[in-house]
N, C-alpha and C positions, 0 to 999 in steps of 0.2 A: 750621107747623113745630113748634110746641109740642105739637100733637095727635099728631104722628108720634112725638115723643120719649116722650110719655106712653104711647102704645100699645106701642112697642118695649120700654120699661121694664117695663110690665105683663106683656107676653108673656114676657120673660126671667125675671121672678119666677115666673110660673106654670110655665114649663118647668123651672125649677130645683127647684121644690118639688113637682112632680107625682110621684106614686108610679110606680114602674116596673111597670106593669100586665102587660107582655108579657115580662118578664125570665124567663130560664131558671133553674130551680131547680138548684142545684149539689149536690144530695144524692147523686146517682149520678155518680161521677167516671169510672169505666171500665166499659164494658158489652160489650166485644167478646168473641167466642168464641176458642177455641184455634186455630181455622182461620185467623182473621185474624192472630194472632200468628205462626203458621207461615208464612203468606204474606209478611208483613213481614220475617221472619227470612230467608226464601229470597231476597228482593230484596236484603237487606243482604249476603248471601253472594255473590250475583252481582256486586255492586259491588266487594267486597273482592277477588274472584278476578280481576276486570278490572284492578284496581290493580296487581297483582303484575307482569304483563308491562310495564305502563307504567313502573313504577319501575325495573325491570331495563333497559329501553331507555334511560331517562334516565341511569342510572349508566353504561351502556356509552358513551353519547354523550359524557358528561363525561370519561370516561377517554380516549376517542379524541381529544378536543380537547386534553386535557392532554399526551398523548403527542405530538401534532402540534406543539404549542408547544415542547415539550422538544426534539424533533428539529430544529425551526427554530433554536432557541438553540444547539444543538450544531453545526449547519451554519455558523452565523455565527462561532462560536469557531474552527472548523477553517479557515474562509476567512481569518480574520485572522492565522493562524499562518504 
């Protein structure tokens, strides 16, 4: 049991102090061409264009539900008179 604890402690110390031999150097942050930027911009444009009808549908549905609730309330008021 003592041997296992010594081994795991030694391994942990070695792993903590070992140099990062295979680490990526971060000297070059961005290396994509203009075509990649245009493609990503086009994808963003497609997403935004698809959001417009979705938002319009949501607003229309909410207006319809509000109008229906208002009509129900008016019908109850008229029925009580």
